[in-house]
PDBQT receptor file of N, H, CA, C and O in Angstrom, charges set to zero:
ATOM      1  N   MET A   1     -30.739 -24.524  63.331  1.00  0.00    +0.000 N 
ATOM      2  CA  MET A   1     -30.430 -24.328  64.732  1.00  0.00    +0.000 C 
ATOM      3  C   MET A   1     -30.541 -22.834  65.078  1.00  0.00    +0.000 C 
ATOM      4  O   MET A   1     -30.899 -22.476  66.200  1.00  0.00    +0.000 OA
ATOM      5  N   LYS A   2     -30.236 -21.986  64.120  1.00  0.00    +0.000 N 
ATOM      6  H   LYS A   2     -29.945 -22.277  63.209  1.00  0.00    +0.000 HD
ATOM      7  CA  LYS A   2     -30.341 -20.547  64.362  1.00  0.00    +0.000 C 
ATOM      8  C   LYS A   2     -31.786 -20.158  64.688  1.00  0.00    +0.000 C 
ATOM      9  O   LYS A   2     -32.032 -19.302  65.538  1.00  0.00    +0.000 OA
ATOM     10  N   ASP A   3     -32.730 -20.794  64.006  1.00  0.00    +0.000 N 
ATOM     11  H   ASP A   3     -32.531 -21.489  63.316  1.00  0.00    +0.000 HD
ATOM     12  CA  ASP A   3     -34.144 -20.526  64.253  1.00  0.00    +0.000 C 
ATOM     13  C   ASP A   3     -34.513 -20.927  65.684  1.00  0.00    +0.000 C 
ATOM     14  O   ASP A   3     -35.262 -20.219  66.356  1.00  0.00    +0.000 OA
ATOM     15  N   LEU A   4     -33.997 -22.035  66.133  1.00  0.00    +0.000 N 
ATOM     16  H   LEU A   4     -33.389 -22.610  65.586  1.00  0.00    +0.000 HD
ATOM     17  CA  LEU A   4     -34.249 -22.506  67.497  1.00  0.00    +0.000 C 
ATOM     18  C   LEU A   4     -33.684 -21.526  68.529  1.00  0.00    +0.000 C 
ATOM     19  O   LEU A   4     -34.334 -21.238  69.534  1.00  0.00    +0.000 OA
ATOM     20  N   ILE A   5     -32.503 -21.027  68.287  1.00  0.00    +0.000 N 
ATOM     21  H   ILE A   5     -31.974 -21.261  67.470  1.00  0.00    +0.000 HD
ATOM     22  CA  ILE A   5     -31.893 -20.062  69.203  1.00  0.00    +0.000 C 
ATOM     23  C   ILE A   5     -32.726 -18.779  69.248  1.00  0.00    +0.000 C 
ATOM     24  O   ILE A   5     -32.891 -18.186  70.313  1.00  0.00    +0.000 OA
ATOM     25  N   ASN A   6     -33.248 -18.352  68.106  1.00  0.00    +0.000 N 
ATOM     26  H   ASN A   6     -33.114 -18.834  67.240  1.00  0.00    +0.000 HD
ATOM     27  CA  ASN A   6     -34.114 -17.169  68.081  1.00  0.00    +0.000 C 
ATOM     28  C   ASN A   6     -35.390 -17.398  68.884  1.00  0.00    +0.000 C 
ATOM     29  O   ASN A   6     -35.866 -16.490  69.565  1.00  0.00    +0.000 OA
ATOM     30  N   LYS A   7     -35.948 -18.609  68.808  1.00  0.00    +0.000 N 
ATOM     31  H   LYS A   7     -35.562 -19.347  68.255  1.00  0.00    +0.000 HD
ATOM     32  CA  LYS A   7     -37.140 -18.936  69.593  1.00  0.00    +0.000 C 
ATOM     33  C   LYS A   7     -36.832 -18.893  71.084  1.00  0.00    +0.000 C 
ATOM     34  O   LYS A   7     -37.629 -18.387  71.875  1.00  0.00    +0.000 OA
ATOM     35  N   ILE A   8     -35.670 -19.427  71.467  1.00  0.00    +0.000 N 
ATOM     36  H   ILE A   8     -35.023 -19.838  70.825  1.00  0.00    +0.000 HD
ATOM     37  CA  ILE A   8     -35.264 -19.419  72.869  1.00  0.00    +0.000 C 
ATOM     38  C   ILE A   8     -35.110 -17.983  73.370  1.00  0.00    +0.000 C 
ATOM     39  O   ILE A   8     -35.566 -17.649  74.464  1.00  0.00    +0.000 OA
ATOM     40  N   GLU A   9     -34.471 -17.142  72.569  1.00  0.00    +0.000 N 
ATOM     41  H   GLU A   9     -34.101 -17.413  71.680  1.00  0.00    +0.000 HD
ATOM     42  CA  GLU A   9     -34.281 -15.745  72.970  1.00  0.00    +0.000 C 
ATOM     43  C   GLU A   9     -35.614 -15.033  73.136  1.00  0.00    +0.000 C 
ATOM     44  O   GLU A   9     -35.806 -14.296  74.104  1.00  0.00    +0.000 OA
ATOM     45  N   ALA A  10     -36.537 -15.243  72.204  1.00  0.00    +0.000 N 
ATOM     46  H   ALA A  10     -36.381 -15.841  71.418  1.00  0.00    +0.000 HD
ATOM     47  CA  ALA A  10     -37.843 -14.586  72.273  1.00  0.00    +0.000 C 
ATOM     48  C   ALA A  10     -38.629 -15.059  73.492  1.00  0.00    +0.000 C 
ATOM     49  O   ALA A  10     -39.259 -14.255  74.179  1.00  0.00    +0.000 OA
ATOM     50  N   GLU A  11     -38.592 -16.352  73.756  1.00  0.00    +0.000 N 
ATOM     51  H   GLU A  11     -38.080 -17.005  73.198  1.00  0.00    +0.000 HD
ATOM     52  CA  GLU A  11     -39.321 -16.901  74.900  1.00  0.00    +0.000 C 
ATOM     53  C   GLU A  11     -38.713 -16.417  76.210  1.00  0.00    +0.000 C 
ATOM     54  O   GLU A  11     -39.432 -16.158  77.175  1.00  0.00    +0.000 OA
ATOM     55  N   PHE A  12     -37.388 -16.295  76.244  1.00  0.00    +0.000 N 
ATOM     56  H   PHE A  12     -36.804 -16.505  75.461  1.00  0.00    +0.000 HD
ATOM     57  CA  PHE A  12     -36.735 -15.816  77.460  1.00  0.00    +0.000 C 
ATOM     58  C   PHE A  12     -37.078 -14.352  77.726  1.00  0.00    +0.000 C 
ATOM     59  O   PHE A  12     -37.273 -13.959  78.876  1.00  0.00    +0.000 OA
ATOM     60  N   GLU A  13     -37.153 -13.554  76.677  1.00  0.00    +0.000 N 
ATOM     61  H   GLU A  13     -36.995 -13.873  75.743  1.00  0.00    +0.000 HD
ATOM     62  CA  GLU A  13     -37.550 -12.151  76.839  1.00  0.00    +0.000 C 
ATOM     63  C   GLU A  13     -38.966 -12.062  77.400  1.00  0.00    +0.000 C 
ATOM     64  O   GLU A  13     -39.234 -11.244  78.280  1.00  0.00    +0.000 OA
ATOM     65  N   ALA A  14     -39.870 -12.896  76.899  1.00  0.00    +0.000 N 
ATOM     66  H   ALA A  14     -39.653 -13.561  76.184  1.00  0.00    +0.000 HD
ATOM     67  CA  ALA A  14     -41.244 -12.917  77.409  1.00  0.00    +0.000 C 
ATOM     68  C   ALA A  14     -41.252 -13.340  78.875  1.00  0.00    +0.000 C 
ATOM     69  O   ALA A  14     -41.984 -12.774  79.687  1.00  0.00    +0.000 OA
ATOM     70  N   PHE A  15     -40.438 -14.336  79.206  1.00  0.00    +0.000 N 
ATOM     71  H   PHE A  15     -39.844 -14.796  78.546  1.00  0.00    +0.000 HD
ATOM     72  CA  PHE A  15     -40.342 -14.795  80.595  1.00  0.00    +0.000 C 
ATOM     73  C   PHE A  15     -39.857 -13.668  81.510  1.00  0.00    +0.000 C 
ATOM     74  O   PHE A  15     -40.427 -13.442  82.578  1.00  0.00    +0.000 OA
ATOM     75  N   GLN A  16     -38.811 -12.969  81.091  1.00  0.00    +0.000 N 
ATOM     76  H   GLN A  16     -38.349 -13.153  80.224  1.00  0.00    +0.000 HD
ATOM     77  CA  GLN A  16     -38.266 -11.885  81.898  1.00  0.00    +0.000 C 
ATOM     78  C   GLN A  16     -39.299 -10.787  82.126  1.00  0.00    +0.000 C 
ATOM     79  O   GLN A  16     -39.456 -10.293  83.243  1.00  0.00    +0.000 OA
ATOM     80  N   LYS A  17     -39.999 -10.410  81.066  1.00  0.00    +0.000 N 
ATOM     81  H   LYS A  17     -39.871 -10.811  80.158  1.00  0.00    +0.000 HD
ATOM     82  CA  LYS A  17     -40.996  -9.356  81.162  1.00  0.00    +0.000 C 
ATOM     83  C   LYS A  17     -42.095  -9.747  82.147  1.00  0.00    +0.000 C 
ATOM     84  O   LYS A  17     -42.462  -8.964  83.024  1.00  0.00    +0.000 OA
ATOM     85  N   ASP A  18     -42.618 -10.965  81.995  1.00  0.00    +0.000 N 
ATOM     86  H   ASP A  18     -42.320 -11.601  81.283  1.00  0.00    +0.000 HD
ATOM     87  CA  ASP A  18     -43.711 -11.411  82.852  1.00  0.00    +0.000 C 
ATOM     88  C   ASP A  18     -43.265 -11.646  84.294  1.00  0.00    +0.000 C 
ATOM     89  O   ASP A  18     -43.991 -11.303  85.228  1.00  0.00    +0.000 OA
ATOM     90  N   SER A  19     -42.093 -12.220  84.482  1.00  0.00    +0.000 N 
ATOM     91  H   SER A  19     -41.503 -12.499  83.724  1.00  0.00    +0.000 HD
ATOM     92  CA  SER A  19     -41.631 -12.471  85.851  1.00  0.00    +0.000 C 
ATOM     93  C   SER A  19     -41.336 -11.158  86.571  1.00  0.00    +0.000 C 
ATOM     94  O   SER A  19     -41.580 -11.048  87.773  1.00  0.00    +0.000 OA
ATOM     95  N   ASN A  20     -40.822 -10.176  85.865  1.00  0.00    +0.000 N 
ATOM     96  H   ASN A  20     -40.623 -10.266  84.889  1.00  0.00    +0.000 HD
ATOM     97  CA  ASN A  20     -40.592  -8.867  86.480  1.00  0.00    +0.000 C 
ATOM     98  C   ASN A  20     -41.911  -8.181  86.825  1.00  0.00    +0.000 C 
ATOM     99  O   ASN A  20     -42.019  -7.526  87.862  1.00  0.00    +0.000 OA
ATOM    100  N   ALA A  21     -42.910  -8.329  85.959  1.00  0.00    +0.000 N 
ATOM    101  H   ALA A  21     -42.822  -8.860  85.117  1.00  0.00    +0.000 HD
ATOM    102  CA  ALA A  21     -44.220  -7.739  86.242  1.00  0.00    +0.000 C 
ATOM    103  C   ALA A  21     -44.824  -8.355  87.496  1.00  0.00    +0.000 C 
ATOM    104  O   ALA A  21     -45.442  -7.658  88.300  1.00  0.00    +0.000 OA
ATOM    105  N   GLN A  22     -44.648  -9.652  87.660  1.00  0.00    +0.000 N 
ATOM    106  H   GLN A  22     -44.146 -10.219  87.007  1.00  0.00    +0.000 HD
ATOM    107  CA  GLN A  22     -45.159 -10.309  88.859  1.00  0.00    +0.000 C 
ATOM    108  C   GLN A  22     -44.397  -9.838  90.093  1.00  0.00    +0.000 C 
ATOM    109  O   GLN A  22     -44.996  -9.539  91.126  1.00  0.00    +0.000 OA
ATOM    110  N   LEU A  23     -43.098  -9.775  89.980  1.00  0.00    +0.000 N 
ATOM    111  H   LEU A  23     -42.611 -10.017  89.141  1.00  0.00    +0.000 HD
ATOM    112  CA  LEU A  23     -42.260  -9.408  91.116  1.00  0.00    +0.000 C 
ATOM    113  C   LEU A  23     -42.479  -7.959  91.540  1.00  0.00    +0.000 C 
ATOM    114  O   LEU A  23     -42.620  -7.669  92.729  1.00  0.00    +0.000 OA
ATOM    115  N   GLU A  24     -42.508  -7.061  90.577  1.00  0.00    +0.000 N 
ATOM    116  H   GLU A  24     -42.393  -7.296  89.612  1.00  0.00    +0.000 HD
ATOM    117  CA  GLU A  24     -42.569  -5.634  90.894  1.00  0.00    +0.000 C 
ATOM    118  C   GLU A  24     -43.966  -5.154  91.263  1.00  0.00    +0.000 C 
ATOM    119  O   GLU A  24     -44.126  -4.336  92.169  1.00  0.00    +0.000 OA
ATOM    120  N   SER A  25     -44.982  -5.664  90.560  1.00  0.00    +0.000 N 
ATOM    121  H   SER A  25     -44.853  -6.329  89.824  1.00  0.00    +0.000 HD
ATOM    122  CA  SER A  25     -46.320  -5.129  90.799  1.00  0.00    +0.000 C 
ATOM    123  C   SER A  25     -47.314  -6.165  91.318  1.00  0.00    +0.000 C 
ATOM    124  O   SER A  25     -48.490  -5.856  91.515  1.00  0.00    +0.000 OA
ATOM    125  N   GLY A  26     -46.846  -7.386  91.539  1.00  0.00    +0.000 N 
ATOM    126  H   GLY A  26     -45.891  -7.636  91.380  1.00  0.00    +0.000 HD
ATOM    127  CA  GLY A  26     -47.731  -8.418  92.067  1.00  0.00    +0.000 C 
ATOM    128  C   GLY A  26     -48.788  -8.886  91.082  1.00  0.00    +0.000 C 
ATOM    129  O   GLY A  26     -49.841  -9.373  91.491  1.00  0.00    +0.000 OA
ATOM    130  N   ASN A  27     -48.524  -8.747  89.797  1.00  0.00    +0.000 N 
ATOM    131  H   ASN A  27     -47.668  -8.351  89.464  1.00  0.00    +0.000 HD
ATOM    132  CA  ASN A  27     -49.459  -9.135  88.746  1.00  0.00    +0.000 C 
ATOM    133  C   ASN A  27     -49.537 -10.665  88.677  1.00  0.00    +0.000 C 
ATOM    134  O   ASN A  27     -48.602 -11.317  88.213  1.00  0.00    +0.000 OA
ATOM    135  N   LYS A  28     -50.645 -11.227  89.135  1.00  0.00    +0.000 N 
ATOM    136  H   LYS A  28     -51.405 -10.697  89.512  1.00  0.00    +0.000 HD
ATOM    137  CA  LYS A  28     -50.791 -12.684  89.184  1.00  0.00    +0.000 C 
ATOM    138  C   LYS A  28     -50.876 -13.307  87.800  1.00  0.00    +0.000 C 
ATOM    139  O   LYS A  28     -50.359 -14.405  87.588  1.00  0.00    +0.000 OA
ATOM    140  N   ALA A  29     -51.514 -12.632  86.857  1.00  0.00    +0.000 N 
ATOM    141  H   ALA A  29     -51.933 -11.740  87.029  1.00  0.00    +0.000 HD
ATOM    142  CA  ALA A  29     -51.616 -13.157  85.488  1.00  0.00    +0.000 C 
ATOM    143  C   ALA A  29     -50.238 -13.228  84.843  1.00  0.00    +0.000 C 
ATOM    144  O   ALA A  29     -49.951 -14.153  84.083  1.00  0.00    +0.000 OA
ATOM    145  N   ALA A  30     -49.390 -12.258  85.142  1.00  0.00    +0.000 N 
ATOM    146  H   ALA A  30     -49.623 -11.506  85.759  1.00  0.00    +0.000 HD
ATOM    147  CA  ALA A  30     -48.026 -12.270  84.605  1.00  0.00    +0.000 C 
ATOM    148  C   ALA A  30     -47.252 -13.457  85.180  1.00  0.00    +0.000 C 
ATOM    149  O   ALA A  30     -46.416 -14.043  84.492  1.00  0.00    +0.000 OA
ATOM    150  N   GLY A  31     -47.524 -13.809  86.427  1.00  0.00    +0.000 N 
ATOM    151  H   GLY A  31     -48.203 -13.332  86.986  1.00  0.00    +0.000 HD
ATOM    152  CA  GLY A  31     -46.877 -14.975  87.032  1.00  0.00    +0.000 C 
ATOM    153  C   GLY A  31     -47.267 -16.255  86.325  1.00  0.00    +0.000 C 
ATOM    154  O   GLY A  31     -46.443 -17.146  86.121  1.00  0.00    +0.000 OA
ATOM    155  N   THR A  32     -48.532 -16.337  85.954  1.00  0.00    +0.000 N 
ATOM    156  H   THR A  32     -49.202 -15.613  86.120  1.00  0.00    +0.000 HD
ATOM    157  CA  THR A  32     -49.004 -17.507  85.204  1.00  0.00    +0.000 C 
ATOM    158  C   THR A  32     -48.318 -17.580  83.847  1.00  0.00    +0.000 C 
ATOM    159  O   THR A  32     -47.890 -18.651  83.416  1.00  0.00    +0.000 OA
ATOM    160  N   ARG A  33     -48.216 -16.451  83.185  1.00  0.00    +0.000 N 
ATOM    161  H   ARG A  33     -48.563 -15.581  83.535  1.00  0.00    +0.000 HD
ATOM    162  CA  ARG A  33     -47.544 -16.421  81.876  1.00  0.00    +0.000 C 
ATOM    163  C   ARG A  33     -46.065 -16.773  82.013  1.00  0.00    +0.000 C 
ATOM    164  O   ARG A  33     -45.509 -17.460  81.157  1.00  0.00    +0.000 OA
ATOM    165  N   ALA A  34     -45.427 -16.306  83.087  1.00  0.00    +0.000 N 
ATOM    166  H   ALA A  34     -45.879 -15.748  83.783  1.00  0.00    +0.000 HD
ATOM    167  CA  ALA A  34     -44.013 -16.608  83.317  1.00  0.00    +0.000 C 
ATOM    168  C   ALA A  34     -43.808 -18.109  83.537  1.00  0.00    +0.000 C 
ATOM    169  O   ALA A  34     -42.854 -18.695  83.025  1.00  0.00    +0.000 OA
ATOM    170  N   ARG A  35     -44.708 -18.718  84.297  1.00  0.00    +0.000 N 
ATOM    171  H   ARG A  35     -45.483 -18.242  84.713  1.00  0.00    +0.000 HD
ATOM    172  CA  ARG A  35     -44.598 -20.170  84.512  1.00  0.00    +0.000 C 
ATOM    173  C   ARG A  35     -44.789 -20.933  83.209  1.00  0.00    +0.000 C 
ATOM    174  O   ARG A  35     -44.101 -21.922  82.959  1.00  0.00    +0.000 OA
ATOM    175  N   LYS A  36     -45.714 -20.482  82.385  1.00  0.00    +0.000 N 
ATOM    176  H   LYS A  36     -46.273 -19.678  82.588  1.00  0.00    +0.000 HD
ATOM    177  CA  LYS A  36     -45.936 -21.117  81.081  1.00  0.00    +0.000 C 
ATOM    178  C   LYS A  36     -44.685 -20.969  80.210  1.00  0.00    +0.000 C 
ATOM    179  O   LYS A  36     -44.278 -21.913  79.533  1.00  0.00    +0.000 OA
ATOM    180  N   SER A  37     -44.086 -19.790  80.233  1.00  0.00    +0.000 N 
ATOM    181  H   SER A  37     -44.416 -19.023  80.782  1.00  0.00    +0.000 HD
ATOM    182  CA  SER A  37     -42.860 -19.562  79.466  1.00  0.00    +0.000 C 
ATOM    183  C   SER A  37     -41.731 -20.455  79.951  1.00  0.00    +0.000 C 
ATOM    184  O   SER A  37     -40.932 -20.941  79.150  1.00  0.00    +0.000 OA
ATOM    185  N   SER A  38     -41.660 -20.672  81.261  1.00  0.00    +0.000 N 
ATOM    186  H   SER A  38     -42.309 -20.277  81.911  1.00  0.00    +0.000 HD
ATOM    187  CA  SER A  38     -40.590 -21.521  81.793  1.00  0.00    +0.000 C 
ATOM    188  C   SER A  38     -40.735 -22.957  81.298  1.00  0.00    +0.000 C 
ATOM    189  O   SER A  38     -39.739 -23.623  81.016  1.00  0.00    +0.000 OA
ATOM    190  N   LEU A  39     -41.967 -23.430  81.192  1.00  0.00    +0.000 N 
ATOM    191  H   LEU A  39     -42.777 -22.889  81.421  1.00  0.00    +0.000 HD
ATOM    192  CA  LEU A  39     -42.185 -24.771  80.647  1.00  0.00    +0.000 C 
ATOM    193  C   LEU A  39     -41.789 -24.837  79.174  1.00  0.00    +0.000 C 
ATOM    194  O   LEU A  39     -41.185 -25.814  78.728  1.00  0.00    +0.000 OA
ATOM    195  N   GLU A  40     -42.129 -23.802  78.432  1.00  0.00    +0.000 N 
ATOM    196  H   GLU A  40     -42.619 -23.009  78.794  1.00  0.00    +0.000 HD
ATOM    197  CA  GLU A  40     -41.771 -23.766  77.016  1.00  0.00    +0.000 C 
ATOM    198  C   GLU A  40     -40.255 -23.687  76.851  1.00  0.00    +0.000 C 
ATOM    199  O   GLU A  40     -39.695 -24.312  75.950  1.00  0.00    +0.000 OA
ATOM    200  N   LEU A  41     -39.594 -22.925  77.714  1.00  0.00    +0.000 N 
ATOM    201  H   LEU A  41     -40.049 -22.417  78.446  1.00  0.00    +0.000 HD
ATOM    202  CA  LEU A  41     -38.132 -22.846  77.657  1.00  0.00    +0.000 C 
ATOM    203  C   LEU A  41     -37.505 -24.205  77.929  1.00  0.00    +0.000 C 
ATOM    204  O   LEU A  41     -36.513 -24.567  77.296  1.00  0.00    +0.000 OA
ATOM    205  N   THR A  42     -38.066 -24.953  78.853  1.00  0.00    +0.000 N 
ATOM    206  H   THR A  42     -38.871 -24.660  79.367  1.00  0.00    +0.000 HD
ATOM    207  CA  THR A  42     -37.559 -26.300  79.141  1.00  0.00    +0.000 C 
ATOM    208  C   THR A  42     -37.599 -27.163  77.889  1.00  0.00    +0.000 C 
ATOM    209  O   THR A  42     -36.636 -27.862  77.575  1.00  0.00    +0.000 OA
ATOM    210  N   LYS A  43     -38.722 -27.110  77.175  1.00  0.00    +0.000 N 
ATOM    211  H   LYS A  43     -39.505 -26.542  77.430  1.00  0.00    +0.000 HD
ATOM    212  CA  LYS A  43     -38.855 -27.887  75.936  1.00  0.00    +0.000 C 
ATOM    213  C   LYS A  43     -37.845 -27.425  74.893  1.00  0.00    +0.000 C 
ATOM    214  O   LYS A  43     -37.216 -28.242  74.220  1.00  0.00    +0.000 OA
ATOM    215  N   LEU A  44     -37.694 -26.110  74.766  1.00  0.00    +0.000 N 
ATOM    216  H   LEU A  44     -38.204 -25.446  75.313  1.00  0.00    +0.000 HD
ATOM    217  CA  LEU A  44     -36.758 -25.575  73.772  1.00  0.00    +0.000 C 
ATOM    218  C   LEU A  44     -35.321 -25.925  74.117  1.00  0.00    +0.000 C 
ATOM    219  O   LEU A  44     -34.528 -26.228  73.226  1.00  0.00    +0.000 OA
ATOM    220  N   PHE A  45     -34.974 -25.887  75.404  1.00  0.00    +0.000 N 
ATOM    221  H   PHE A  45     -35.618 -25.640  76.127  1.00  0.00    +0.000 HD
ATOM    222  CA  PHE A  45     -33.611 -26.246  75.806  1.00  0.00    +0.000 C 
ATOM    223  C   PHE A  45     -33.322 -27.721  75.538  1.00  0.00    +0.000 C 
ATOM    224  O   PHE A  45     -32.210 -28.072  75.144  1.00  0.00    +0.000 OA
ATOM    225  N   LYS A  46     -34.303 -28.576  75.746  1.00  0.00    +0.000 N 
ATOM    226  H   LYS A  46     -35.207 -28.291  76.065  1.00  0.00    +0.000 HD
ATOM    227  CA  LYS A  46     -34.120 -30.004  75.442  1.00  0.00    +0.000 C 
ATOM    228  C   LYS A  46     -33.912 -30.204  73.944  1.00  0.00    +0.000 C 
ATOM    229  O   LYS A  46     -33.072 -30.999  73.525  1.00  0.00    +0.000 OA
ATOM    230  N   GLU A  47     -34.684 -29.477  73.147  1.00  0.00    +0.000 N 
ATOM    231  H   GLU A  47     -35.367 -28.831  73.488  1.00  0.00    +0.000 HD
ATOM    232  CA  GLU A  47     -34.535 -29.567  71.692  1.00  0.00    +0.000 C 
ATOM    233  C   GLU A  47     -33.166 -29.035  71.272  1.00  0.00    +0.000 C 
ATOM    234  O   GLU A  47     -32.525 -29.603  70.388  1.00  0.00    +0.000 OA
ATOM    235  N   PHE A  48     -32.718 -27.956  71.898  1.00  0.00    +0.000 N 
ATOM    236  H   PHE A  48     -33.239 -27.495  72.616  1.00  0.00    +0.000 HD
ATOM    237  CA  PHE A  48     -31.399 -27.400  71.588  1.00  0.00    +0.000 C 
ATOM    238  C   PHE A  48     -30.301 -28.409  71.910  1.00  0.00    +0.000 C 
ATOM    239  O   PHE A  48     -29.370 -28.600  71.127  1.00  0.00    +0.000 OA
ATOM    240  N   ARG A  49     -30.420 -29.047  73.063  1.00  0.00    +0.000 N 
ATOM    241  H   ARG A  49     -31.176 -28.892  73.699  1.00  0.00    +0.000 HD
ATOM    242  CA  ARG A  49     -29.413 -30.034  73.463  1.00  0.00    +0.000 C 
ATOM    243  C   ARG A  49     -29.335 -31.165  72.441  1.00  0.00    +0.000 C 
ATOM    244  O   ARG A  49     -28.249 -31.611  72.071  1.00  0.00    +0.000 OA
ATOM    245  N   LYS A  50     -30.498 -31.618  71.996  1.00  0.00    +0.000 N 
ATOM    246  H   LYS A  50     -31.380 -31.256  72.297  1.00  0.00    +0.000 HD
ATOM    247  CA  LYS A  50     -30.554 -32.700  71.009  1.00  0.00    +0.000 C 
ATOM    248  C   LYS A  50     -29.889 -32.271  69.698  1.00  0.00    +0.000 C 
ATOM    249  O   LYS A  50     -29.073 -33.006  69.141  1.00  0.00    +0.000 OA
ATOM    250  N   GLU A  51     -30.239 -31.081  69.212  1.00  0.00    +0.000 N 
ATOM    251  H   GLU A  51     -30.902 -30.484  69.664  1.00  0.00    +0.000 HD
ATOM    252  CA  GLU A  51     -29.656 -30.595  67.953  1.00  0.00    +0.000 C 
ATOM    253  C   GLU A  51     -28.165 -30.322  68.106  1.00  0.00    +0.000 C 
ATOM    254  O   GLU A  51     -27.391 -30.567  67.181  1.00  0.00    +0.000 OA
ATOM    255  N   SER A  52     -27.763 -29.823  69.253  1.00  0.00    +0.000 N 
ATOM    256  H   SER A  52     -28.392 -29.624  70.005  1.00  0.00    +0.000 HD
ATOM    257  CA  SER A  52     -26.365 -29.537  69.492  1.00  0.00    +0.000 C 
ATOM    258  C   SER A  52     -25.529 -30.819  69.480  1.00  0.00    +0.000 C 
ATOM    259  O   SER A  52     -24.432 -30.850  68.922  1.00  0.00    +0.000 OA
ATOM    260  N   LEU A  53     -26.058 -31.869  70.100  1.00  0.00    +0.000 N 
ATOM    261  H   LEU A  53     -26.949 -31.843  70.553  1.00  0.00    +0.000 HD
ATOM    262  CA  LEU A  53     -25.336 -33.155  70.103  1.00  0.00    +0.000 C 
ATOM    263  C   LEU A  53     -25.224 -33.719  68.689  1.00  0.00    +0.000 C 
ATOM    264  O   LEU A  53     -24.189 -34.272  68.320  1.00  0.00    +0.000 OA
ATOM    265  N   GLU A  54     -26.285 -33.580  67.902  1.00  0.00    +0.000 N 
ATOM    266  H   GLU A  54     -27.126 -33.131  68.202  1.00  0.00    +0.000 HD
ATOM    267  CA  GLU A  54     -26.235 -34.064  66.528  1.00  0.00    +0.000 C 
ATOM    268  C   GLU A  54     -25.211 -33.286  65.714  1.00  0.00    +0.000 C 
ATOM    269  O   GLU A  54     -24.488 -33.865  64.903  1.00  0.00    +0.000 OA
ATOM    270  N   ALA A  55     -25.149 -31.982  65.928  1.00  0.00    +0.000 N 
ATOM    271  H   ALA A  55     -25.736 -31.512  66.587  1.00  0.00    +0.000 HD
ATOM    272  CA  ALA A  55     -24.210 -31.144  65.188  1.00  0.00    +0.000 C 
ATOM    273  C   ALA A  55     -22.756 -31.464  65.573  1.00  0.00    +0.000 C 
ATOM    274  O   ALA A  55     -21.858 -31.387  64.734  1.00  0.00    +0.000 OA
ATOM    275  N   SER A  56     -22.536 -31.818  66.824  1.00  0.00    +0.000 N 
ATOM    276  H   SER A  56     -23.266 -31.881  67.505  1.00  0.00    +0.000 HD
ATOM    277  CA  SER A  56     -21.169 -32.102  67.268  1.00  0.00    +0.000 C 
ATOM    278  C   SER A  56     -20.664 -33.449  66.740  1.00  0.00    +0.000 C 
ATOM    279  O   SER A  56     -19.456 -33.685  66.695  1.00  0.00    +0.000 OA
ATOM    280  N   LYS A  57     -21.575 -34.320  66.347  1.00  0.00    +0.000 N 
ATOM    281  H   LYS A  57     -22.556 -34.128  66.384  1.00  0.00    +0.000 HD
ATOM    282  CA  LYS A  57     -21.174 -35.624  65.812  1.00  0.00    +0.000 C 
ATOM    283  C   LYS A  57     -20.731 -35.548  64.369  1.00  0.00    +0.000 C 
ATOM    284  O   LYS A  57     -20.104 -36.475  63.857  1.00  0.00    +0.000 OA
ATOM    285  N   LYS A  58     -21.051 -34.457  63.714  1.00  0.00    +0.000 N 
ATOM    286  H   LYS A  58     -21.560 -33.704  64.130  1.00  0.00    +0.000 HD
ATOM    287  CA  LYS A  58     -20.683 -34.315  62.286  1.00  0.00    +0.000 C 
ATOM    288  C   LYS A  58     -19.259 -33.930  62.107  1.00  0.00    +0.000 C 
ATOM    289  O   LYS A  58     -18.800 -33.772  60.976  1.00  0.00    +0.000 OA
TER     290      LYS A  58
């Protein structure tokens, strides 16, 4: 689960960097990368929820 949390943190940092680049400088490619990161974060959060529920049952 620690590995999953590290992946979430890394993906969120990438999202923040790209979304700020889009917001501050109007970088359209960064906006595309930010949207891609948001989809990946959704998948990672679902996986985290699943693992968290399994861990709480033990």
